[in-house]
Phi, psi and omega in degrees: 000120178278133188261142179248334190241005173219158173234150181233144174214136176255130181240101182063238177263009186251131174261118178260127180240126181238118171298119195236060176229062186296341177295334174244030181057038179055027167307143189261124173245180187307306172315315185290321178305313186291325177293314173302320183289322174298323183292318181290327174299312183289326176296314181298329189263350184280139182276342186251003177246111190254335184218148174235155177236124181246129181211179183241154179286149178085185183253354185266325189217131160302292164197143178281002177092217187289139181276090185294324178296321177299312182301310178301327174279000180074031176298160180302132181271169184289150172261341184298151179253004185270005175095191182297134183055027176065027189221330190288340175253014178269103183254014182234010174279123186260014179240141185287152174230127178258121176278124173256092193271103190267359182188216185283144175236099191249138175052245185288345174287325173287319176301327176296312181295323179293334181282346175280173180267332180222139176240114175250129189243140168290156178289357175261000186286156167216157186230144173198155165241077188274015186305327179298342176286335182243016174087014175249184159219174190283075185274355180269041184079003177295316177301318183283312191289306186301315182292329175291313189285323185238008180094140188296320187295311174296319180294326182293319180299318177295324182278332179284328182262337182074014184288160177281147178237126178280175187286327178297318176289315176303313177299318182292327182277349179090014174287343177222154181276333190197142171240134183227163177300143187312313188289354180255359191300308187288322174307316183288321182294316182293320180298317175298317181297314180296320176302316175291326184289346183272346178265180185288116180300327178292321177292322176296317178296324177298316177303311183291329178300323179285323175301312180303322176296328177294326183293331177284304187294328180272355169098005179298315184297312187291323177296322179297319179296324176290331170304321175300320176297311181300314178297328175297321175290316179303322185293350176270356189268157174293327174300325177294315178297319178295323180291323179290317184297319179296318176306305186295322183273000176056055183223170173284130184291153173247095184283142185237356177058048172194000000 
C-alpha cells in the first residue's frame, strides 16, 4: 500500500512514522486512519522493525486530532477497526511506539500519543482533550488512558473542561515521560528508540504482551468498546450536530442539552 498521508522511514531496527497533512495540522481523516492502520499492521509483522517513533510533519502540530471539516462534509470514513490513527483500539501490538510530540496534540491527537508507550514532548507542545467543546467526548481511549496514567481526579478536571495543558504541567502530572528543547526532539526520541532496540526484542515483546493482558483483565478494552456505543448515542443528539456546525462555522455553539 502506497501512503499519501503518512511517511515512513526505517533507521536500523527503528521505524519512523510521520503524520503528513501539515496543511490541516496533521488532522486525521478516514483515508489517513486506514493508512496508519496498515502501517501498524506491517510494523507488527516485520522481523526487522522493533520500535517505532511517531511524530507529525511541521513545527506546529503533532496532530490536531479528528478532521471535523472532513466529517462535516461527509468525507469517507475509516474502515479500520483498530481505532483512532489505527492505534487506540489495538490491544495486541507487542512492539513499543514512542510519540515524539512536536507541537499541539489535541483531542484524538492526544489520544494517539496516549496510545503509544512513551511520550517525549517538545517544549513547544500543548495537550488537550477538548472534545466537550464541540459536542464530542474523548471516546478514542482518552477517558480510560488519561485517568489511568495521571489519576482520575486530575483527569476528570482536564476532560470536563477541555482546557489546554502545557508541558510543565504535563510533566508534573505524569502525562509525558520527558520534555526536551524543540530542536532536540527527534534526536531524543530516536535515542530512546535505539536504547530500546539495543535490548532483547523478544523480552520487550514479552513485557508488552503482559501489559496488553492487563488492558483486558482490568477492563480497558471493554471500556473502550463501550465508549464506541456511547459516542454512537451522542452523535444522535442536537448538541453533537451543533458542536460540529459551530466548529466549521467558527462560532460559539448554542447548546440545548438534548
